[in-house]
Phi, psi and omega in degrees: 000143179294325185251014175312121182053037171253129181299149181298134173280332178226169177271160184289332170305308174304310174303324178287319181294317178299323177298314175304315182297315180297321175298314178298324181291331178282322195264313191307319184305337178301333182242021178268336192227139173301337184281333177257350182264123181287161179214168178307340184250359183222108180285151179295345182266006175288137181306321178296324181293308184303307181297326175296317184291320181304314181300315184289328176288322175304313173301320178298320178298319176294323184286318179301310183294323179292325183287319178294319175303318175299314185293326179288321174283328188263309177276321183270344172082021178280156173274170185301308177302330178280325177294316181290333172299316181293321172295346183083009183285327187207138353294157180297310175081069176295330182281328175295311182304315183293321181286328177280331179289318180295320174302320179288323175299319182295315179295331183261027178309309180302306179298325179292325173299320183290310187279329180279317184264304186295319173271003171057050179259359185297327177297325176290329176298311182300311184275005169076018175303314187295318181304307187296313184286338181291321183253015184279338181250163187291327171298319169301318180293324179292310187291330190241352181237287188291326177298299179304319181293304181300323184288324183286327178294311181293295200273355172246293190295320183275322185273322181299317178297335172298323178274340172290315175291347176271356177086012180289140181292149182302317184298317178293321181296319186301322183263348182262302182301330175298335178292329167301318180297313177294322177297320184299353183255353180295339180297348174294335176300313176303311184295322182291312176301321174298317181268351174226070181301335181270353176292133181302148177298323178305309182300311183296321176294309181300323184290317186290317184296323169300315184293315176305319178292308186281340171286330175290317175303321179287329179302315175306306190292313181297323180287326176295312179301314186301313181287332182284323183251347183059021186244108174297314179301334175297315180296318186294311180292329177284328173302308181302316182293318176298322174292327179294319188279331182070186175292135174295153168283136176247005184196167179081165174276146174282125178236138181298130177074008181286129175291129186236033178284125183287177179292335187192156179273165187286347177282359178100002179297135184283328179244107189280140177283178169292163182300141179310128171089005184270329179055035173094348192257118178261118187278161181233154175260347177202164180285338180235185181302150178277158180287165187289344181296329174301312188286323178295318178296325175297307179294329170297324179281331173301306185295314179301318176302314180296314178300307179299324181294314176298321179288332182262355179312297180292309185292329179276356176248006178288139180200150175277004174270358192304147182265348178204154175255132175268136181307128178085000181226158181244000000 
């Protein structure tokens, strides 16, 4: 570990303050310009709004990363290679990336079965058609490319090293820093009320609390991966994969051709698109309702995936490139 037995270079309060500043720097530009600010007549899914927001968060990423790099090299006295390692930029860790994607795929066994087998999309996955269709539009580019990259750069690569050099325990970092990630998505409450003025405040509030919950849960996982592997690409690709899969079904029967789009993506987007590669068309495996066996298989795989994920969480994220060690685990 780079920082073993190293005295803190900054206080935990300083790390928290900088984290708040980075979060504001990421979100506030959305509302400072008419090109990035949604209105009752301008959706956040508008092409012009998406492009302007991507430009804004790119600038935020540059500022946050540069600031953290300066603090690591200037205040903590790390070399540039050591600083880049704490940022998760180098080494890339291709083995770690592959193992983290495998771990995430195990977690999503049920949804992958539903979309790949039940909805017959496995051929599109093999020939790459889903991937091309998913990123061909600006909404897909935001959800699967720009969003995961910029959010992981700020909320993992820039924030986590600040807490490491502040001497914060790794387990605390896992559960603390994702809260900034969750809070960064609360602004969707305002955007939802703006575009759905007739929606009850209670409904909008519950929606935002649910969104805060699952973005924070994903943040716990992404931060754990980042600390265990030291790989920013691993966190980014897992983020993209989770957005691609969407939220799993937790109730109801699996039906052929049934639209299964969740209310939002795990990256916090308020309006979820159709499933990647669907282009608004939902495929069927049969002309009539599916037998109950398909639903039983889905929920069995969902449970098996959760168990497999828990059992593989530590061994599949083990790496000699880790940024911190957790007590009782290697």
